[in-house]
C-alpha positions as CSV (number, residue, x, y, z in Angstrom):
1,M,51.5,28.0,-73.7
2,P,51.7,25.7,-70.7
3,F,51.9,27.1,-67.2
4,G,55.0,26.3,-65.1
5,P,57.0,28.0,-62.4
6,H,57.8,31.0,-64.7
7,L,54.5,31.6,-66.4
8,K,51.5,33.1,-64.7
9,R,47.9,33.9,-65.6
10,I,46.9,37.5,-65.8
11,E,43.8,37.4,-63.6
12,G,42.7,41.0,-64.2
13,K,39.1,41.9,-65.0
14,N,37.3,43.3,-68.1
15,H,38.8,41.0,-70.7
16,A,38.0,37.8,-72.4
17,R,40.0,34.5,-72.0
18,F,40.8,32.1,-74.8
19,I,41.4,28.7,-73.3
20,T,42.6,25.4,-74.7
21,C,42.9,22.2,-72.7
22,S,44.2,18.9,-74.2
23,C,43.7,15.3,-73.2
24,F,46.4,13.4,-71.5
25,H,49.2,12.6,-74.2
26,R,46.7,14.2,-76.8
27,R,44.7,10.9,-76.8
28,L,41.3,10.9,-78.4
29,F,39.4,10.8,-75.1
30,L,36.8,13.3,-76.4
31,D,36.0,11.2,-79.6
32,R,32.8,9.8,-78.1
33,D,29.5,11.6,-77.8
34,R,29.1,10.4,-74.2
35,T,32.4,12.1,-73.1
36,R,31.7,15.2,-75.1
37,R,28.3,15.4,-73.4
38,W,30.1,15.2,-70.0
39,L,32.2,18.1,-71.0
40,V,29.4,20.2,-72.3
41,E,27.5,19.5,-69.0
42,A,30.6,20.5,-67.0
43,I,31.1,23.8,-68.9
44,D,27.3,24.7,-68.3
45,R,27.6,23.8,-64.6
46,A,30.8,25.8,-64.2
47,R,29.2,28.8,-66.0
48,T,26.4,28.8,-63.4
49,L,28.7,28.1,-60.5
50,H,31.5,30.5,-61.3
51,A,29.6,33.4,-63.0
52,F,31.3,33.7,-66.5
53,D,29.8,34.5,-69.8
54,L,30.4,31.9,-72.5
55,W,31.2,33.4,-75.9
56,A,32.3,30.4,-77.9
57,W,33.3,26.8,-77.5
58,V,34.3,23.6,-79.4
59,V,34.9,20.2,-78.4
60,M,37.5,18.3,-80.5
61,P,38.6,14.7,-80.2
62,E,41.6,15.4,-78.1
63,H,41.1,19.0,-76.8
64,F,38.6,21.8,-76.3
65,H,38.6,25.6,-76.7
66,L,36.6,28.1,-74.7
67,L,36.2,31.8,-75.1
68,I,34.8,33.2,-71.9
69,Y,34.4,36.5,-70.1
70,P,34.8,36.2,-66.3
71,K,32.5,38.4,-64.4
72,P,34.2,40.8,-62.0
73,A,32.9,38.8,-58.9
74,G,34.1,35.5,-60.4
75,P,36.8,33.2,-59.3
76,A,40.4,32.8,-60.7
77,M,40.7,30.9,-64.0
78,G,42.3,27.9,-62.3
79,E,39.2,27.4,-60.3
80,I,37.0,27.6,-63.2
81,L,39.1,25.1,-65.2
82,S,39.4,22.7,-62.2
83,S,35.6,22.6,-61.9
84,I,35.2,21.7,-65.6
85,K,38.1,19.3,-65.9
86,Q,37.7,17.4,-62.6
87,S,34.0,16.6,-63.4
88,V,34.9,15.1,-66.7
89,T,37.9,13.3,-65.3
90,K,35.8,11.6,-62.5
91,R,33.0,10.6,-64.8
92,S,35.3,9.2,-67.5
93,L,37.5,7.3,-65.0
94,H,34.4,5.8,-63.4
95,W,33.0,4.8,-66.8
96,V,36.3,3.2,-67.9
97,T,36.7,1.4,-64.6
98,E,33.2,0.0,-64.9
99,H,32.9,-0.8,-68.6
100,S,36.3,-1.0,-70.1
101,P,39.0,-1.7,-67.3
102,A,41.5,-3.0,-69.9
103,S,41.7,0.6,-71.2
104,L,42.6,2.1,-67.8
105,H,46.3,2.0,-68.8
106,L,45.7,4.8,-71.3
107,F,45.2,7.1,-68.4
108,A,48.1,5.9,-66.3
109,D,50.7,8.6,-65.4
110,Q,53.7,7.5,-63.3
111,R,54.8,10.3,-61.0
112,P,58.4,10.9,-60.2
113,D,57.9,9.1,-56.8
114,G,56.8,6.0,-58.7
115,R,53.1,6.3,-57.8
116,I,50.7,5.7,-60.7
117,I,47.8,8.2,-61.1
118,H,45.2,8.4,-63.8
119,R,44.8,11.5,-65.9
120,F,42.2,12.5,-68.4
121,W,43.8,15.9,-69.1
122,Q,47.3,16.9,-69.9
123,R,49.4,18.2,-67.0
124,G,49.4,21.9,-66.3
125,G,46.9,24.7,-66.9
126,G,46.6,24.4,-70.7
127,Y,46.9,27.4,-73.0
128,D,45.2,30.6,-71.6
129,R,45.4,34.0,-73.5
130,N,43.9,37.2,-72.4
131,L,42.0,39.0,-75.3
132,W,41.7,42.7,-75.1
133,T,40.2,43.9,-78.4
134,A,37.1,43.2,-80.4
135,D,39.3,42.2,-83.4
136,E,41.1,39.5,-81.3
137,I,37.9,38.2,-79.8
138,W,36.1,37.8,-83.2
139,E,39.3,36.2,-84.6
140,K,39.2,33.6,-81.9
141,I,35.5,33.0,-82.4
142,D,36.2,32.3,-86.0
143,Y,39.1,30.2,-85.2
144,I,37.1,28.1,-82.6
145,H,34.3,27.6,-85.1
146,E,36.6,26.7,-88.0
147,N,38.6,24.1,-86.0
148,P,36.4,21.1,-86.9
149,V,36.3,22.1,-90.5
150,K,40.1,22.3,-90.7
151,R,40.4,18.9,-89.1
152,G,38.0,17.4,-91.6
153,L,35.3,16.6,-89.1
154,C,32.6,18.5,-91.1
155,K,32.3,20.7,-94.2
156,K,30.8,23.8,-92.5
157,P,31.2,25.0,-88.9
158,T,27.5,24.8,-88.3
159,E,27.5,21.0,-89.1
160,W,29.7,20.2,-86.0
161,Q,27.2,19.8,-83.1
162,W,30.0,20.1,-80.5
163,S,30.5,23.7,-81.0
164,S,28.8,27.1,-80.6
165,A,28.9,27.8,-84.4
166,I,25.2,26.8,-84.9
167,T,24.2,29.1,-82.0
168,Y,25.6,32.0,-83.9
169,T,23.3,31.3,-86.7
170,D,20.2,30.5,-84.6
171,R,20.2,31.4,-80.8
172,Q,17.5,28.6,-80.3
173,L,19.9,25.9,-81.6
174,G,23.1,24.5,-80.0
175,L,23.9,22.5,-76.9
176,L,25.0,25.5,-74.8
177,R,23.5,29.1,-74.6
178,I,25.8,31.8,-75.7
179,D,26.0,34.9,-73.4
180,D,26.5,37.5,-76.2
181,A,25.4,40.7,-74.4
182,R,29.0,41.8,-73.7
183,I,30.7,40.6,-76.9
184,P,32.3,43.6,-78.5
185,R,30.9,44.2,-81.8
186,G,34.1,45.0,-83.8
187,M,34.1,42.6,-86.8
188,V,30.6,41.2,-86.8
């Protein structure tokens, strides 16, 4: 569900957030390990900076999903997402400008005033859903981990390096640490 003038985020505390953000025009901007790595690094930095627990994640070729639990002292969701998305945008546009300037047109977005800006991410706040129950949370964790399998990127969730699935099998594996102390234990 995109956010516009009539839709608002519920910024209350004590609930998880399931987030999806898509690349501009759903282009495959996250289909390279380099760009995926930048996103993983941005998520890790944002977690440290904005004090949220990371419960699950996946990077797909044209979008990503996060399941996070913002801590009570943490900022609004828009600030967390801006921190993640702006970092990836800056790094990507810098790389494209330096190494593949002919591809810069893929990021071009003409504003109503005629000005051209370059976007990595789709306009708006993405999809953001508040999760209140253990069943909802574990359903989304499974959904996140199954996403690459459903798309044919791997046969088992644990084979997709760009996800938290392997970390649920072995806490020592995976690209990002999972903060599982507060995950409700409903459907485990």
